[in-house]
All heavy atoms as a GROMACS GRO file, in nm:
protein
  562
    1MET      N    1  11.001   7.119  11.192
    1MET     CA    2  11.138   7.165  11.179
    1MET      C    3  11.179   7.247  11.301
    1MET      O    4  11.291   7.234  11.345
    1MET     CB    5  11.155   7.244  11.049
    1MET     CG    6  11.146   7.159  10.926
    1MET     SD    7  11.181   7.256  10.780
    1MET     CE    8  11.152   7.133  10.656
    2GLY      N    9  11.096   7.335  11.352
    2GLY     CA   10  11.123   7.405  11.475
    2GLY      C   11  11.215   7.526  11.467
    2GLY      O   12  11.226   7.600  11.563
    3ASP      N   13  11.284   7.545  11.358
    3ASP     CA   14  11.376   7.658  11.345
    3ASP      C   15  11.305   7.782  11.295
    3ASP      O   16  11.195   7.775  11.241
    3ASP     CB   17  11.488   7.623  11.244
    3ASP     CG   18  11.581   7.514  11.294
    3ASP    OD1   19  11.613   7.515  11.414
    3ASP    OD2   20  11.621   7.430  11.213
    4ARG      N   21  11.371   7.896  11.313
    4ARG     CA   22  11.326   8.022  11.252
    4ARG      C   23  11.421   8.051  11.137
    4ARG      O   24  11.542   8.033  11.148
    4ARG     CB   25  11.331   8.138  11.352
    4ARG     CG   26  11.236   8.126  11.468
    4ARG     CD   27  11.095   8.165  11.435
    4ARG     NE   28  11.083   8.307  11.402
    4ARG     CZ   29  10.977   8.360  11.344
    4ARG    NH1   30  10.874   8.286  11.314
    4ARG    NH2   31  10.971   8.488  11.317
    5TRP      N   32  11.364   8.095  11.028
    5TRP     CA   33  11.442   8.125  10.908
    5TRP      C   34  11.437   8.273  10.877
    5TRP      O   35  11.336   8.340  10.896
    5TRP     CB   36  11.386   8.051  10.788
    5TRP     CG   37  11.413   7.904  10.785
    5TRP    CD1   38  11.502   7.834  10.860
    5TRP    CD2   39  11.349   7.809  10.700
    5TRP    NE1   40  11.498   7.701  10.827
    5TRP    CE2   41  11.404   7.683  10.728
    5TRP    CE3   42  11.250   7.818  10.603
    5TRP    CZ2   43  11.366   7.568  10.663
    5TRP    CZ3   44  11.211   7.703  10.538
    5TRP    CH2   45  11.268   7.579  10.566
    6GLN      N   46  11.548   8.322  10.823
    6GLN     CA   47  11.556   8.454  10.761
    6GLN      C   48  11.536   8.429  10.612
    6GLN      O   49  11.611   8.351  10.552
    6GLN     CB   50  11.693   8.517  10.788
    6GLN     CG   51  11.712   8.654  10.730
    6GLN     CD   52  11.642   8.761  10.813
    6GLN    OE1   53  11.622   8.746  10.933
    6GLN    NE2   54  11.604   8.868  10.747
    7VAL      N   55  11.436   8.491  10.553
    7VAL     CA   56  11.403   8.468  10.412
    7VAL      C   57  11.427   8.597  10.335
    7VAL      O   58  11.377   8.703  10.373
    7VAL     CB   59  11.256   8.421  10.395
    7VAL    CG1   60  11.225   8.395  10.248
    7VAL    CG2   61  11.229   8.298  10.481
    8GLU      N   62  11.504   8.587  10.227
    8GLU     CA   63  11.535   8.704  10.144
    8GLU      C   64  11.514   8.670   9.998
    8GLU      O   65  11.534   8.556   9.957
    8GLU     CB   66  11.680   8.748  10.164
    8GLU     CG   67  11.712   8.790  10.306
    8GLU     CD   68  11.859   8.828  10.322
    8GLU    OE1   69  11.911   8.900  10.235
    8GLU    OE2   70  11.919   8.781  10.418
    9VAL      N   71  11.474   8.771   9.921
    9VAL     CA   72  11.461   8.756   9.776
    9VAL      C   73  11.550   8.860   9.711
    9VAL      O   74  11.542   8.979   9.742
    9VAL     CB   75  11.314   8.775   9.729
    9VAL    CG1   76  11.306   8.769   9.577
    9VAL    CG2   77  11.223   8.672   9.794
   10ASP      N   78  11.638   8.815   9.622
   10ASP     CA   79  11.722   8.907   9.546
   10ASP      C   80  11.638   8.960   9.431
   10ASP      O   81  11.619   8.893   9.330
   10ASP     CB   82  11.846   8.834   9.495
   10ASP     CG   83  11.942   8.926   9.421
   10ASP    OD1   84  11.900   9.035   9.375
   10ASP    OD2   85  12.060   8.888   9.409
   11ARG      N   86  11.583   9.080   9.449
   11ARG     CA   87  11.494   9.136   9.348
   11ARG      C   88  11.567   9.178   9.221
   11ARG      O   89  11.504   9.204   9.120
   11ARG     CB   90  11.410   9.247   9.409
   11ARG     CG   91  11.302   9.187   9.502
   11ARG     CD   92  11.211   9.290   9.560
   11ARG     NE   93  11.271   9.375   9.661
   11ARG     CZ   94  11.290   9.339   9.788
   11ARG    NH1   95  11.257   9.219   9.828
   11ARG    NH2   96  11.344   9.422   9.873
   12GLY      N   97  11.698   9.182   9.225
   12GLY     CA   98  11.775   9.204   9.103
   12GLY      C   99  11.781   9.081   9.015
   12GLY      O  100  11.811   9.089   8.897
   13VAL      N  101  11.751   8.966   9.075
   13VAL     CA  102  11.752   8.839   9.004
   13VAL      C  103  11.610   8.790   8.974
   13VAL      O  104  11.585   8.727   8.872
   13VAL     CB  105  11.830   8.732   9.086
   13VAL    CG1  106  11.822   8.596   9.022
   13VAL    CG2  107  11.974   8.774   9.106
   14CYS      N  108  11.516   8.822   9.061
   14CYS     CA  109  11.377   8.776   9.050
   14CYS      C  110  11.318   8.816   8.914
   14CYS      O  111  11.332   8.930   8.870
   14CYS     CB  112  11.293   8.836   9.162
   14CYS     SG  113  11.118   8.794   9.156
   15ILE      N  114  11.253   8.718   8.849
   15ILE     CA  115  11.189   8.745   8.720
   15ILE      C  116  11.037   8.749   8.731
   15ILE      O  117  10.967   8.761   8.631
   15ILE     CB  118  11.231   8.641   8.613
   15ILE    CG1  119  11.191   8.500   8.655
   15ILE    CG2  120  11.381   8.652   8.584
   15ILE    CD1  121  11.207   8.394   8.547
   16GLY      N  122  10.986   8.736   8.853
   16GLY     CA  123  10.842   8.748   8.874
   16GLY      C  124  10.760   8.632   8.822
   16GLY      O  125  10.646   8.650   8.782
   17SER      N  126  10.818   8.512   8.823
   17SER     CA  127  10.745   8.396   8.771
   17SER      C  128  10.624   8.360   8.857
   17SER      O  129  10.530   8.299   8.809
   17SER     CB  130  10.838   8.274   8.762
   17SER     OG  131  10.865   8.222   8.890
   18GLY      N  132  10.628   8.396   8.985
   18GLY     CA  133  10.518   8.365   9.075
   18GLY      C  134  10.521   8.224   9.131
   18GLY      O  135  10.431   8.185   9.204
   19MET      N  136  10.623   8.146   9.098
   19MET     CA  137  10.633   8.009   9.149
   19MET      C  138  10.636   8.008   9.302
   19MET      O  139  10.576   7.921   9.364
   19MET     CB  140  10.759   7.940   9.094
   19MET     CG  141  10.760   7.923   8.944
   19MET     SD  142  10.646   7.799   8.883
   19MET     CE  143  10.722   7.653   8.948
   20CYS      N  144  10.703   8.104   9.361
   20CYS     CA  145  10.713   8.109   9.507
   20CYS      C  146  10.575   8.130   9.570
   20CYS      O  147  10.541   8.065   9.670
   20CYS     CB  148  10.810   8.217   9.552
   20CYS     SG  149  10.772   8.382   9.488
   21VAL      N  150  10.495   8.216   9.511
   21VAL     CA  151  10.361   8.241   9.562
   21VAL      C  152  10.273   8.118   9.545
   21VAL      O  153  10.191   8.086   9.632
   21VAL     CB  154  10.299   8.365   9.494
   21VAL    CG1  155  10.155   8.386   9.539
   21VAL    CG2  156  10.383   8.489   9.523
   22ASN      N  157  10.291   8.046   9.434
   22ASN     CA  158  10.215   7.924   9.413
   22ASN      C  159  10.249   7.818   9.518
   22ASN      O  160  10.161   7.749   9.568
   22ASN     CB  161  10.239   7.867   9.274
   22ASN     CG  162  10.172   7.947   9.165
   22ASN    OD1  163  10.075   8.017   9.189
   22ASN    ND2  164  10.226   7.940   9.045
   23HIS      N  165  10.378   7.804   9.548
   23HIS     CA  166  10.422   7.702   9.645
   23HIS      C  167  10.396   7.744   9.789
   23HIS      O  168  10.365   7.659   9.873
   23HIS     CB  169  10.571   7.672   9.628
   23HIS     CG  170  10.604   7.594   9.506
   23HIS    ND1  171  10.561   7.466   9.484
   23HIS    CD2  172  10.676   7.628   9.396
   23HIS    CE1  173  10.606   7.423   9.367
   23HIS    NE2  174  10.675   7.520   9.312
   24ALA      N  175  10.412   7.871   9.820
   24ALA     CA  176  10.402   7.919   9.959
   24ALA      C  177  10.329   8.053   9.964
   24ALA      O  178  10.389   8.157   9.989
   24ALA     CB  179  10.541   7.932  10.021
   25PRO      N  180  10.197   8.053   9.941
   25PRO     CA  181  10.124   8.181   9.941
   25PRO      C  182  10.127   8.253  10.076
   25PRO      O  183  10.112   8.374  10.079
   25PRO     CB  184   9.982   8.140   9.902
   25PRO     CG  185   9.973   7.994   9.929
   25PRO     CD  186  10.112   7.940   9.914
   26ASP      N  187  10.149   8.180  10.184
   26ASP     CA  188  10.162   8.245  10.315
   26ASP      C  189  10.302   8.301  10.337
   26ASP      O  190  10.324   8.378  10.430
   26ASP     CB  191  10.130   8.146  10.428
   26ASP     CG  192   9.983   8.105  10.427
   26ASP    OD1  193   9.900   8.181  10.376
   26ASP    OD2  194   9.954   7.996  10.479
   27GLY      N  195  10.396   8.265  10.249
   27GLY     CA  196  10.534   8.308  10.267
   27GLY      C  197  10.580   8.418  10.173
   27GLY      O  198  10.673   8.492  10.205
   28PHE      N  199  10.514   8.430  10.057
   28PHE     CA  200  10.561   8.525   9.956
   28PHE      C  201  10.444   8.600   9.893
   28PHE      O  202  10.332   8.550   9.888
   28PHE     CB  203  10.638   8.452   9.844
   28PHE     CG  204  10.762   8.384   9.893
   28PHE    CD1  205  10.757   8.252   9.932
   28PHE    CD2  206  10.881   8.452   9.902
   28PHE    CE1  207  10.871   8.187   9.979
   28PHE    CE2  208  10.994   8.390   9.949
   28PHE     CZ  209  10.990   8.257   9.988
   29VAL      N  210  10.474   8.718   9.842
   29VAL     CA  211  10.377   8.800   9.772
   29VAL      C  212  10.450   8.870   9.657
   29VAL      O  213  10.569   8.900   9.668
   29VAL     CB  214  10.311   8.903   9.867
   29VAL    CG1  215  10.411   9.000   9.924
   29VAL    CG2  216  10.196   8.975   9.800
   30LEU      N  217  10.379   8.892   9.547
   30LEU     CA  218  10.435   8.970   9.436
   30LEU      C  219  10.384   9.113   9.446
   30LEU      O  220  10.266   9.135   9.472
   30LEU     CB  221  10.393   8.911   9.301
   30LEU     CG  222  10.444   8.772   9.266
   30LEU    CD1  223  10.391   8.731   9.129
   30LEU    CD2  224  10.595   8.766   9.268
   31ASP      N  225  10.473   9.209   9.424
   31ASP     CA  226  10.431   9.349   9.425
   31ASP      C  227  10.378   9.389   9.288
   31ASP      O  228  10.367   9.306   9.197
   31ASP     CB  229  10.545   9.439   9.475
   31ASP     CG  230  10.666   9.443   9.382
   31ASP    OD1  231  10.656   9.402   9.264
   31ASP    OD2  232  10.772   9.489   9.428
   32ALA      N  233  10.346   9.515   9.272
   32ALA     CA  234  10.289   9.564   9.146
   32ALA      C  235  10.382   9.545   9.028
   32ALA      O  236  10.338   9.532   8.914
   32ALA     CB  237  10.250   9.712   9.160
   33ALA      N  238  10.513   9.540   9.054
   33ALA     CA  239  10.612   9.519   8.948
   33ALA      C  240  10.641   9.370   8.928
   33ALA      O  241  10.735   9.336   8.857
   33ALA     CB  242  10.740   9.595   8.980
   34ARG      N  243  10.562   9.283   8.992
   34ARG     CA  244  10.579   9.138   8.988
   34ARG      C  245  10.713   9.094   9.046
   34ARG      O  246  10.771   8.995   9.002
   34ARG     CB  247  10.559   9.082   8.847
   34ARG     CG  248  10.416   9.095   8.798
   34ARG     CD  249  10.379   9.003   8.684
   34ARG     NE  250  10.413   8.863   8.700
   34ARG     CZ  251  10.337   8.771   8.762
   34ARG    NH1  252  10.225   8.807   8.818
   34ARG    NH2  253  10.375   8.645   8.766
   35GLN      N  254  10.759   9.165   9.145
   35GLN     CA  255  10.879   9.125   9.218
   35GLN      C  256  10.836   9.057   9.346
   35GLN      O  257  10.746   9.104   9.417
   35GLN     CB  258  10.967   9.246   9.249
   35GLN     CG  259  11.026   9.311   9.127
   35GLN     CD  260  11.132   9.225   9.063
   35GLN    OE1  261  11.240   9.209   9.116
   35GLN    NE2  262  11.100   9.169   8.948
   36SER      N  263  10.901   8.946   9.379
   36SER     CA  264  10.866   8.869   9.497
   36SER      C  265  10.922   8.934   9.623
   36SER      O  266  11.030   8.994   9.621
   36SER     CB  267  10.922   8.727   9.485
   36SER     OG  268  10.895   8.653   9.602
   37HIS      N  269  10.846   8.922   9.730
   37HIS     CA  270  10.888   8.968   9.863
   37HIS      C  271  10.844   8.863   9.964
   37HIS      O  272  10.732   8.811   9.952
   37HIS     CB  273  10.818   9.100   9.901
   37HIS     CG  274  10.848   9.213   9.811
   37HIS    ND1  275  10.952   9.300   9.831
   37HIS    CD2  276  10.786   9.254   9.697
   37HIS    CE1  277  10.952   9.390   9.735
   37HIS    NE2  278  10.853   9.364   9.652
   38PRO      N  279  10.928   8.834  10.064
   38PRO     CA  280  10.876   8.750  10.172
   38PRO      C  281  10.770   8.828  10.249
   38PRO      O  282  10.783   8.949  10.268
   38PRO     CB  283  10.999   8.721  10.258
   38PRO     CG  284  11.099   8.825  10.223
   38PRO     CD  285  11.065   8.874  10.085
   39ARG      N  286  10.664   8.761  10.291
   39ARG     CA  287  10.561   8.829  10.369
   39ARG      C  288  10.616   8.878  10.501
   39ARG      O  289  10.570   8.977  10.556
   39ARG     CB  290  10.442   8.738  10.391
   39ARG     CG  291  10.361   8.717  10.265
   39ARG     CD  292  10.228   8.650  10.294
   39ARG     NE  293  10.154   8.628  10.173
   39ARG     CZ  294  10.064   8.712  10.124
   39ARG    NH1  295  10.039   8.825  10.186
   39ARG    NH2  296  10.000   8.683  10.013
   40SER      N  297  10.717   8.808  10.552
   40SER     CA  298  10.785   8.848  10.675
   40SER      C  299  10.932   8.811  10.659
   40SER      O  300  10.962   8.704  10.605
   40SER     CB  301  10.725   8.773  10.794
   40SER     OG  302  10.798   8.801  10.912
   41PRO      N  303  11.024   8.898  10.703
   41PRO     CA  304  11.166   8.865  10.686
   41PRO      C  305  11.209   8.744  10.767
   41PRO      O  306  11.305   8.677  10.732
   41PRO     CB  307  11.239   8.991  10.730
   41PRO     CG  308  11.140   9.072  10.805
   41PRO     CD  309  11.004   9.029  10.761
   42GLN      N  310  11.138   8.714  10.875
   42GLN     CA  311  11.165   8.592  10.951
   42GLN      C  312  11.037   8.511  10.960
   42GLN      O  313  10.928   8.565  10.975
   42GLN     CB  314  11.216   8.623  11.091
   42GLN     CG  315  11.358   8.671  11.093
   42GLN     CD  316  11.418   8.665  11.232
   42GLN    OE1  317  11.357   8.617  11.326
   42GLN    NE2  318  11.539   8.714  11.244
   43ALA      N  319  11.052   8.380  10.949
   43ALA     CA  320  10.936   8.291  10.952
   43ALA      C  321  10.976   8.159  11.014
   43ALA      O  322  11.094   8.123  11.015
   43ALA     CB  323  10.885   8.269  10.810
   44ASP      N  324  10.877   8.087  11.063
   44ASP     CA  325  10.902   7.952  11.108
   44ASP      C  326  10.943   7.868  10.988
   44ASP      O  327  10.890   7.886  10.878
   44ASP     CB  328  10.777   7.891  11.172
   44ASP     CG  329  10.743   7.956  11.306
   44ASP    OD1  330  10.834   8.004  11.376
   44ASP    OD2  331  10.623   7.958  11.342
   45ALA      N  332  11.035   7.777  11.010
   45ALA     CA  333  11.077   7.686  10.904
   45ALA      C  334  10.955   7.610  10.854
   45ALA      O  335  10.872   7.567  10.934
   45ALA     CB  336  11.182   7.590  10.957
   46SER      N  337  10.943   7.598  10.721
   46SER     CA  338  10.829   7.525  10.666
   46SER      C  339  10.865   7.465  10.531
   46SER      O  340  10.944   7.522  10.455
   46SER     CB  341  10.708   7.617  10.650
   46SER     OG  342  10.725   7.707  10.543
   47GLU      N  343  10.805   7.350  10.504
   47GLU     CA  344  10.828   7.284  10.376
   47GLU      C  345  10.784   7.370  10.257
   47GLU      O  346  10.855   7.376  10.157
   47GLU     CB  347  10.758   7.148  10.372
   47GLU     CG  348  10.834   7.040  10.447
   47GLU     CD  349  10.972   7.013  10.392
   47GLU    OE1  350  10.990   7.008  10.269
   47GLU    OE2  351  11.064   6.997  10.474
   48PRO      N  352  10.667   7.440  10.264
   48PRO     CA  353  10.628   7.521  10.147
   48PRO      C  354  10.730   7.630  10.113
   48PRO      O  355  10.757   7.655   9.995
   48PRO     CB  356  10.494   7.581  10.189
   48PRO     CG  357  10.438   7.484  10.287
   48PRO     CD  358  10.558   7.434  10.363
   49VAL      N  359  10.788   7.696  10.214
   49VAL     CA  360  10.887   7.801  10.186
   49VAL      C  361  11.013   7.740  10.125
   49VAL      O  362  11.069   7.793  10.029
   49VAL     CB  363  10.918   7.883  10.314
   49VAL    CG1  364  11.036   7.976  10.292
   49VAL    CG2  365  10.795   7.962  10.356
   50LEU      N  366  11.057   7.625  10.179
   50LEU     CA  367  11.174   7.558  10.122
   50LEU      C  368  11.146   7.512   9.980
   50LEU      O  369  11.229   7.530   9.890
   50LEU     CB  370  11.216   7.440  10.210
   50LEU     CG  371  11.339   7.363  10.162
   50LEU    CD1  372  11.461   7.455  10.152
   50LEU    CD2  373  11.367   7.246  10.254
   51THR      N  374  11.028   7.459   9.955
   51THR     CA  375  10.990   7.416   9.820
   51THR      C  376  10.988   7.534   9.724
   51THR      O  377  11.032   7.523   9.609
   51THR     CB  378  10.852   7.347   9.822
   51THR    OG1  379  10.861   7.231   9.906
   51THR    CG2  380  10.808   7.305   9.683
   52ALA      N  381  10.940   7.650   9.772
   52ALA     CA  382  10.940   7.771   9.689
   52ALA      C  383  11.082   7.810   9.651
   52ALA      O  384  11.110   7.844   9.536
   52ALA     CB  385  10.870   7.885   9.762
   53ALA      N  386  11.173   7.807   9.748
   53ALA     CA  387  11.313   7.843   9.721
   53ALA      C  388  11.375   7.745   9.622
   53ALA      O  389  11.442   7.785   9.526
   53ALA     CB  390  11.393   7.847   9.850
   54GLU      N  391  11.352   7.616   9.644
   54GLU     CA  392  11.408   7.514   9.555
   54GLU      C  393  11.350   7.523   9.415
   54GLU      O  394  11.417   7.492   9.317
   54GLU     CB  395  11.382   7.375   9.613
   54GLU     CG  396  11.459   7.348   9.739
   54GLU     CD  397  11.420   7.219   9.809
   54GLU    OE1  398  11.307   7.169   9.786
   54GLU    OE2  399  11.501   7.170   9.888
   55GLY      N  400  11.225   7.568   9.403
   55GLY     CA  401  11.158   7.574   9.274
   55GLY      C  402  11.174   7.704   9.200
   55GLY      O  403  11.128   7.717   9.086
   56CYS      N  404  11.239   7.802   9.261
   56CYS     CA  405  11.258   7.931   9.194
   56CYS      C  406  11.344   7.910   9.069
   56CYS      O  407  11.457   7.860   9.080
   56CYS     CB  408  11.325   8.031   9.288
   56CYS     SG  409  11.359   8.191   9.210
   57PRO      N  410  11.295   7.948   8.952
   57PRO     CA  411  11.369   7.920   8.829
   57PRO      C  412  11.500   7.996   8.817
   57PRO      O  413  11.586   7.957   8.737
   57PRO     CB  414  11.271   7.959   8.718
   57PRO     CG  415  11.175   8.053   8.780
   57PRO     CD  416  11.166   8.013   8.925
   58VAL      N  417  11.519   8.102   8.895
   58VAL     CA  418  11.644   8.178   8.887
   58VAL      C  419  11.719   8.181   9.021
   58VAL      O  420  11.813   8.257   9.038
   58VAL     CB  421  11.619   8.322   8.836
   58VAL    CG1  422  11.573   8.321   8.691
   58VAL    CG2  423  11.520   8.396   8.925
   59GLU      N  424  11.675   8.097   9.115
   59GLU     CA  425  11.739   8.085   9.247
   59GLU      C  426  11.756   8.221   9.316
   59GLU      O  427  11.861   8.256   9.366
   59GLU     CB  428  11.872   8.012   9.237
   59GLU     CG  429  11.857   7.869   9.191
   59GLU     CD  430  11.986   7.791   9.187
   59GLU    OE1  431  12.094   7.847   9.216
   59GLU    OE2  432  11.979   7.672   9.153
   60ALA      N  433  11.646   8.299   9.316
   60ALA     CA  434  11.649   8.432   9.376
   60ALA      C  435  11.619   8.431   9.526
   60ALA      O  436  11.631   8.534   9.591
   60ALA     CB  437  11.550   8.523   9.305
   61ILE      N  438  11.579   8.317   9.581
   61ILE     CA  439  11.539   8.309   9.722
   61ILE      C  440  11.651   8.248   9.804
   61ILE      O  441  11.702   8.141   9.771
   61ILE     CB  442  11.410   8.226   9.737
   61ILE    CG1  443  11.297   8.287   9.656
   61ILE    CG2  444  11.372   8.213   9.884
   61ILE    CD1  445  11.174   8.200   9.644
   62MET      N  446  11.689   8.318   9.911
   62MET     CA  447  11.789   8.269  10.003
   62MET      C  448  11.726   8.251  10.140
   62MET      O  449  11.651   8.338  10.185
   62MET     CB  450  11.906   8.368  10.016
   62MET     CG  451  11.995   8.378   9.894
   62MET     SD  452  11.932   8.488   9.762
   62MET     CE  453  11.896   8.638   9.844
   63ILE      N  454  11.756   8.139  10.203
   63ILE     CA  455  11.706   8.110  10.337
   63ILE      C  456  11.825   8.080  10.427
   63ILE      O  457  11.911   7.998  10.391
   63ILE     CB  458  11.611   7.989  10.338
   63ILE    CG1  459  11.494   8.010  10.242
   63ILE    CG2  460  11.561   7.962  10.480
   63ILE    CD1  461  11.409   7.886  10.221
   64THR      N  462  11.830   8.146  10.541
   64THR     CA  463  11.933   8.119  10.641
   64THR      C  464  11.866   8.099  10.776
   64THR      O  465  11.752   8.142  10.796
   64THR     CB  466  12.035   8.234  10.651
   64THR    OG1  467  11.966   8.356  10.680
   64THR    CG2  468  12.116   8.249  10.522
   65LEU      N  469  11.936   8.035  10.867
   65LEU     CA  470  11.885   8.021  11.002
   65LEU      C  471  11.891   8.158  11.069
   65LEU      O  472  11.995   8.224  11.068
   65LEU     CB  473  11.967   7.921  11.082
   65LEU     CG  474  11.951   7.774  11.046
   65LEU    CD1  475  12.044   7.689  11.130
   65LEU    CD2  476  11.806   7.729  11.064
   66ALA      N  477  11.778   8.201  11.125
   66ALA     CA  478  11.774   8.330  11.195
   66ALA      C  479  11.868   8.320  11.315
   66ALA      O  480  11.872   8.220  11.385
   66ALA     CB  481  11.633   8.361  11.240
   67GLY      N  482  11.944   8.424  11.336
   67GLY     CA  483  12.036   8.428  11.450
   67GLY      C  484  12.176   8.383  11.417
   67GLY      O  485  12.272   8.446  11.458
   68THR      N  486  12.191   8.273  11.341
   68THR     CA  487  12.325   8.223  11.311
   68THR      C  488  12.369   8.256  11.169
   68THR      O  489  12.488   8.259  11.142
   68THR     CB  490  12.333   8.070  11.328
   68THR    OG1  491  12.254   8.006  11.226
   68THR    CG2  492  12.287   8.026  11.465
   69GLY      N  493  12.274   8.275  11.078
   69GLY     CA  494  12.308   8.300  10.939
   69GLY      C  495  12.350   8.177  10.862
   69GLY      O  496  12.391   8.186  10.747
   70GLU      N  497  12.340   8.060  10.926
   70GLU     CA  498  12.377   7.936  10.858
   70GLU      C  499  12.285   7.911  10.739
   70GLU      O  500  12.164   7.919  10.751
   70GLU     CB  501  12.367   7.819  10.956
   70GLU     CG  502  12.406   7.686  10.897
   70GLU     CD  503  12.392   7.572  10.997
   70GLU    OE1  504  12.392   7.599  11.119
   70GLU    OE2  505  12.378   7.458  10.952
   71PRO      N  506  12.344   7.884  10.622
   71PRO     CA  507  12.262   7.865  10.502
   71PRO      C  508  12.171   7.743  10.512
   71PRO      O  509  12.213   7.637  10.556
   71PRO     CB  510  12.362   7.846  10.390
   71PRO     CG  511  12.493   7.890  10.444
   71PRO     CD  512  12.486   7.876  10.592
   72VAL      N  513  12.046   7.763  10.470
   72VAL     CA  514  11.951   7.653  10.454
   72VAL      C  515  11.936   7.626  10.304
   72VAL      O  516  11.946   7.514  10.259
   72VAL     CB  517  11.814   7.688  10.517
   72VAL    CG1  518  11.710   7.580  10.487
   72VAL    CG2  519  11.829   7.711  10.667
   73PHE      N  520  11.913   7.734  10.228
   73PHE     CA  521  11.904   7.724  10.082
   73PHE      C  522  11.949   7.855  10.020
   73PHE      O  523  11.907   7.958  10.065
   73PHE     CB  524  11.761   7.691  10.034
   73PHE     CG  525  11.757   7.662   9.888
   73PHE    CD1  526  11.781   7.535   9.841
   73PHE    CD2  527  11.736   7.764   9.797
   73PHE    CE1  528  11.781   7.510   9.704
   73PHE    CE2  529  11.737   7.740   9.661
   73PHE     CZ  530  11.758   7.611   9.614
   74PRO      N  531  12.034   7.852   9.918
   74PRO     CA  532  12.096   7.732   9.868
   74PRO      C  533  12.199   7.679   9.969
   74PRO      O  534  12.261   7.758  10.042
   74PRO     CB  535  12.163   7.777   9.738
   74PRO     CG  536  12.183   7.924   9.753
   74PRO     CD  537  12.074   7.971   9.844
   75PRO      N  538  12.217   7.548   9.973
   75PRO     CA  539  12.312   7.492  10.070
   75PRO      C  540  12.454   7.527  10.032
   75PRO      O  541  12.484   7.551   9.916
   75PRO     CB  542  12.288   7.341  10.059
   75PRO     CG  543  12.227   7.320   9.924
   75PRO     CD  544  12.152   7.447   9.891
   76GLU      N  545  12.539   7.531  10.132
   76GLU     CA  546  12.682   7.554  10.105
   76GLU      C  547  12.738   7.435  10.032
   76GLU      O  548  12.698   7.322  10.055
   76GLU     CB  549  12.759   7.575  10.236
   76GLU     CG  550  12.736   7.708  10.299
   76GLU     CD  551  12.824   7.728  10.420
   76GLU    OE1  552  12.850   7.632  10.494
   76GLU    OE2  553  12.866   7.842  10.440
   77GLU      N  554  12.830   7.463   9.943
   77GLU     CA  555  12.893   7.352   9.868
   77GLU      C  556  13.018   7.310   9.936
   77GLU      O  557  13.083   7.376  10.005
   77GLU     CB  558  12.921   7.397   9.724
   77GLU     CG  559  12.793   7.422   9.650
   77GLU     CD  560  12.818   7.462   9.506
   77GLU    OE1  561  12.929   7.442   9.456
   77GLU    OE2  562  12.726   7.514   9.444
   0.00000   0.00000   0.00000
């Protein structure tokens, strides 16, 4: 993919299912309260991180292109 992504988790929405960690263990971690956090706010674009965002049961993960803010997930309608 070659792009850099800005990865954010809305912890007010996150229910701590752990799906993101299962799909992308290098991209996400759960804290003691079972809230998801990106391991790094910026990361190289990767299928596992996108799959984690798409698989989040409450759509708490947002991905944008670093630098431009263009949405990657969820896509603009």
